[in-house]
C-alpha atoms as an extended CHARMM CRD file, in Angstrom:
* protein
*
       110  EXT
         1         1  UNK       CA             -1.3450000000      -26.2450000000       48.2690000000  PROA      1               0.0000000000
         2         2  UNK       CA              0.2740000000      -29.9960000000       49.3490000000  PROA      2               0.0000000000
         3         3  UNK       CA             -2.8810000000      -31.0620000000       50.5320000000  PROA      3               0.0000000000
         4         4  UNK       CA             -4.8760000000      -30.6170000000       47.4010000000  PROA      4               0.0000000000
         5         5  UNK       CA             -2.2940000000      -32.1370000000       45.2160000000  PROA      5               0.0000000000
         6         6  UNK       CA             -2.2840000000      -35.4520000000       47.2580000000  PROA      6               0.0000000000
         7         7  UNK       CA             -6.1410000000      -35.3570000000       47.0840000000  PROA      7               0.0000000000
         8         8  UNK       CA             -6.1550000000      -34.9770000000       43.5060000000  PROA      8               0.0000000000
         9         9  UNK       CA             -3.4800000000      -37.3920000000       43.0310000000  PROA      9               0.0000000000
        10        10  UNK       CA             -5.6790000000      -39.6320000000       45.1290000000  PROA      10              0.0000000000
        11        11  UNK       CA             -9.0540000000      -39.1940000000       43.3010000000  PROA      11              0.0000000000
        12        12  UNK       CA             -6.9890000000      -38.9940000000       39.9140000000  PROA      12              0.0000000000
        13        13  UNK       CA             -5.6970000000      -43.0700000000       40.7940000000  PROA      13              0.0000000000
        14        14  UNK       CA             -9.3040000000      -44.1500000000       41.9760000000  PROA      14              0.0000000000
        15        15  UNK       CA            -10.7560000000      -42.3490000000       39.1220000000  PROA      15              0.0000000000
        16        16  UNK       CA             -8.3300000000      -44.7170000000       36.9740000000  PROA      16              0.0000000000
        17        17  UNK       CA             -8.4140000000      -47.5080000000       38.3170000000  PROA      17              0.0000000000
        18        18  UNK       CA            -12.3910000000      -47.9710000000       38.2770000000  PROA      18              0.0000000000
        19        19  UNK       CA            -11.9170000000      -46.6870000000       34.7470000000  PROA      19              0.0000000000
        20        20  UNK       CA             -9.7750000000      -49.9680000000       34.2580000000  PROA      20              0.0000000000
        21        21  UNK       CA            -12.3590000000      -52.0610000000       35.9940000000  PROA      21              0.0000000000
        22        22  UNK       CA            -15.6170000000      -50.7560000000       33.8110000000  PROA      22              0.0000000000
        23        23  UNK       CA            -13.6030000000      -51.3270000000       30.9430000000  PROA      23              0.0000000000
        24        24  UNK       CA            -12.7780000000      -55.3150000000       32.0490000000  PROA      24              0.0000000000
        25        25  UNK       CA            -16.5060000000      -55.3590000000       32.8550000000  PROA      25              0.0000000000
        26        26  UNK       CA            -17.0400000000      -53.9250000000       29.2700000000  PROA      26              0.0000000000
        27        27  UNK       CA            -14.7880000000      -56.0170000000       27.2350000000  PROA      27              0.0000000000
        28        28  UNK       CA            -16.0040000000      -59.4700000000       28.6480000000  PROA      28              0.0000000000
        29        29  UNK       CA            -19.7570000000      -58.6140000000       28.4430000000  PROA      29              0.0000000000
        30        30  UNK       CA            -19.3880000000      -57.2170000000       24.4840000000  PROA      30              0.0000000000
        31        31  UNK       CA            -19.4470000000      -53.5900000000       25.9510000000  PROA      31              0.0000000000
        32        32  UNK       CA            -21.6270000000      -51.6700000000       28.4510000000  PROA      32              0.0000000000
        33        33  UNK       CA            -23.6490000000      -49.2490000000       29.5600000000  PROA      33              0.0000000000
        34        34  UNK       CA            -24.3090000000      -47.3720000000       32.9380000000  PROA      34              0.0000000000
        35        35  UNK       CA            -25.7210000000      -45.2800000000       35.7330000000  PROA      35              0.0000000000
        36        36  UNK       CA            -24.2780000000      -43.6640000000       38.0820000000  PROA      36              0.0000000000
        37        37  UNK       CA            -26.3970000000      -42.8310000000       41.5290000000  PROA      37              0.0000000000
        38        38  UNK       CA            -25.4910000000      -40.6050000000       44.4990000000  PROA      38              0.0000000000
        39        39  UNK       CA            -26.1720000000      -43.0980000000       47.4660000000  PROA      39              0.0000000000
        40        40  UNK       CA            -25.2830000000      -40.8720000000       50.3280000000  PROA      40              0.0000000000
        41        41  UNK       CA            -21.8680000000      -40.7780000000       52.2340000000  PROA      41              0.0000000000
        42        42  UNK       CA            -21.0610000000      -43.3420000000       51.1490000000  PROA      42              0.0000000000
        43        43  UNK       CA            -20.4780000000      -41.7280000000       47.4970000000  PROA      43              0.0000000000
        44        44  UNK       CA            -21.8740000000      -43.3730000000       43.9560000000  PROA      44              0.0000000000
        45        45  UNK       CA            -22.9890000000      -46.5430000000       42.8590000000  PROA      45              0.0000000000
        46        46  UNK       CA            -22.4950000000      -47.4130000000       39.0380000000  PROA      46              0.0000000000
        47        47  UNK       CA            -24.1990000000      -49.5790000000       38.0760000000  PROA      47              0.0000000000
        48        48  UNK       CA            -22.9590000000      -51.3970000000       34.9580000000  PROA      48              0.0000000000
        49        49  UNK       CA            -24.7870000000      -53.3220000000       32.5310000000  PROA      49              0.0000000000
        50        50  UNK       CA            -23.2130000000      -55.6090000000       29.5160000000  PROA      50              0.0000000000
        51        51  UNK       CA            -24.6120000000      -55.9410000000       26.2600000000  PROA      51              0.0000000000
        52        52  UNK       CA            -24.8110000000      -59.5790000000       26.7580000000  PROA      52              0.0000000000
        53        53  UNK       CA            -27.6640000000      -58.8520000000       30.1390000000  PROA      53              0.0000000000
        54        54  UNK       CA            -24.5450000000      -59.3990000000       32.5590000000  PROA      54              0.0000000000
        55        55  UNK       CA            -25.0230000000      -56.8110000000       35.3050000000  PROA      55              0.0000000000
        56        56  UNK       CA            -22.5590000000      -55.5030000000       38.2360000000  PROA      56              0.0000000000
        57        57  UNK       CA            -21.7600000000      -52.4000000000       39.9470000000  PROA      57              0.0000000000
        58        58  UNK       CA            -18.7210000000      -50.8250000000       41.5130000000  PROA      58              0.0000000000
        59        59  UNK       CA            -18.5660000000      -47.7350000000       44.5380000000  PROA      59              0.0000000000
        60        60  UNK       CA            -17.5080000000      -44.7230000000       44.1160000000  PROA      60              0.0000000000
        61        61  UNK       CA            -16.0320000000      -42.2970000000       47.1570000000  PROA      61              0.0000000000
        62        62  UNK       CA            -18.4040000000      -39.3310000000       45.0430000000  PROA      62              0.0000000000
        63        63  UNK       CA            -19.7310000000      -38.4540000000       42.4050000000  PROA      63              0.0000000000
        64        64  UNK       CA            -17.6640000000      -36.6000000000       40.7330000000  PROA      64              0.0000000000
        65        65  UNK       CA            -15.0290000000      -39.4380000000       40.6690000000  PROA      65              0.0000000000
        66        66  UNK       CA            -17.5570000000      -41.7650000000       39.6830000000  PROA      66              0.0000000000
        67        67  UNK       CA            -18.9260000000      -39.7410000000       36.3250000000  PROA      67              0.0000000000
        68        68  UNK       CA            -15.0500000000      -39.4550000000       35.7450000000  PROA      68              0.0000000000
        69        69  UNK       CA            -14.8740000000      -42.3050000000       35.8580000000  PROA      69              0.0000000000
        70        70  UNK       CA            -17.1990000000      -43.7890000000       33.3850000000  PROA      70              0.0000000000
        71        71  UNK       CA            -16.0620000000      -41.3370000000       31.2880000000  PROA      71              0.0000000000
        72        72  UNK       CA            -12.8410000000      -42.1190000000       30.6560000000  PROA      72              0.0000000000
        73        73  UNK       CA            -13.9750000000      -45.9180000000       30.6140000000  PROA      73              0.0000000000
        74        74  UNK       CA            -16.4020000000      -44.5190000000       27.2230000000  PROA      74              0.0000000000
        75        75  UNK       CA            -19.2480000000      -46.1860000000       27.7690000000  PROA      75              0.0000000000
        76        76  UNK       CA            -23.1000000000      -44.6940000000       27.5210000000  PROA      76              0.0000000000
        77        77  UNK       CA            -24.1590000000      -43.4220000000       30.8600000000  PROA      77              0.0000000000
        78        78  UNK       CA            -28.0390000000      -43.0760000000       31.3890000000  PROA      78              0.0000000000
        79        79  UNK       CA            -29.6330000000      -40.1650000000       33.7410000000  PROA      79              0.0000000000
        80        80  UNK       CA            -31.9030000000      -43.7640000000       35.5400000000  PROA      80              0.0000000000
        81        81  UNK       CA            -32.7000000000      -46.8170000000       35.5470000000  PROA      81              0.0000000000
        82        82  UNK       CA            -35.2510000000      -47.1780000000       34.1370000000  PROA      82              0.0000000000
        83        83  UNK       CA            -37.2250000000      -48.9000000000       30.3420000000  PROA      83              0.0000000000
        84        84  UNK       CA            -34.7740000000      -50.4870000000       27.8340000000  PROA      84              0.0000000000
        85        85  UNK       CA            -31.8000000000      -49.9880000000       29.8950000000  PROA      85              0.0000000000
        86        86  UNK       CA            -32.8720000000      -51.7050000000       32.8450000000  PROA      86              0.0000000000
        87        87  UNK       CA            -34.7370000000      -54.4580000000       30.3820000000  PROA      87              0.0000000000
        88        88  UNK       CA            -31.2880000000      -55.6330000000       29.0810000000  PROA      88              0.0000000000
        89        89  UNK       CA            -30.3200000000      -56.9010000000       32.5410000000  PROA      89              0.0000000000
        90        90  UNK       CA            -30.6570000000      -60.7410000000       32.5620000000  PROA      90              0.0000000000
        91        91  UNK       CA            -31.3240000000      -62.6050000000       35.8320000000  PROA      91              0.0000000000
        92        92  UNK       CA            -30.6330000000      -66.1210000000       36.6480000000  PROA      92              0.0000000000
        93        93  UNK       CA            -31.7230000000      -68.6680000000       39.6250000000  PROA      93              0.0000000000
        94        94  UNK       CA            -29.5380000000      -67.2540000000       41.9260000000  PROA      94              0.0000000000
        95        95  UNK       CA            -30.8300000000      -63.5830000000       42.0070000000  PROA      95              0.0000000000
        96        96  UNK       CA            -34.4100000000      -65.3810000000       41.8380000000  PROA      96              0.0000000000
        97        97  UNK       CA            -33.6600000000      -66.5290000000       44.9230000000  PROA      97              0.0000000000
        98        98  UNK       CA            -31.7490000000      -64.4240000000       46.2380000000  PROA      98              0.0000000000
        99        99  UNK       CA            -34.0770000000      -61.2180000000       45.7200000000  PROA      99              0.0000000000
       100       100  UNK       CA            -37.5710000000      -62.7420000000       45.2060000000  PROA      100             0.0000000000
       101       101  UNK       CA            -37.6140000000      -66.5150000000       45.1860000000  PROA      101             0.0000000000
       102       102  UNK       CA            -38.9820000000      -66.5780000000       48.9090000000  PROA      102             0.0000000000
       103       103  UNK       CA            -41.6930000000      -63.8250000000       48.0110000000  PROA      103             0.0000000000
       104       104  UNK       CA            -43.0540000000      -65.5470000000       44.8780000000  PROA      104             0.0000000000
       105       105  UNK       CA            -42.4330000000      -69.7550000000       46.2000000000  PROA      105             0.0000000000
       106       106  UNK       CA            -39.1080000000      -70.1550000000       45.2870000000  PROA      106             0.0000000000
       107       107  UNK       CA            -36.8450000000      -72.0710000000       47.3470000000  PROA      107             0.0000000000
       108       108  UNK       CA            -35.6160000000      -70.9710000000       50.6820000000  PROA      108             0.0000000000
       109       109  UNK       CA            -32.4790000000      -68.7550000000       51.4300000000  PROA      109             0.0000000000
       110       110  UNK       CA            -31.2780000000      -70.8450000000       54.4150000000  PROA      110             0.0000000000
């Protein structure tokens, strides 16, 4: 019984910490929307997109913890990262050179 309470308390602290990080991101970007994706044993990825097009992500130890964190933060959560939601992301030179720059003739990453 004590082990369950310790796990619950630890999970509660993780949810609170993630929710605070999500809220801080949302405040810095004029609001935010998110999507939770299972990433295997590692847990779940919370993708955040701000109203200004800024984006980031967090990793939670489980989908359940991620879902509780986004709920606690009060952001809109999408089922998938596509459509209008994905179109809100604004990328800059860094992303182009790191993710696609070499393939499309951008500067090298070396």
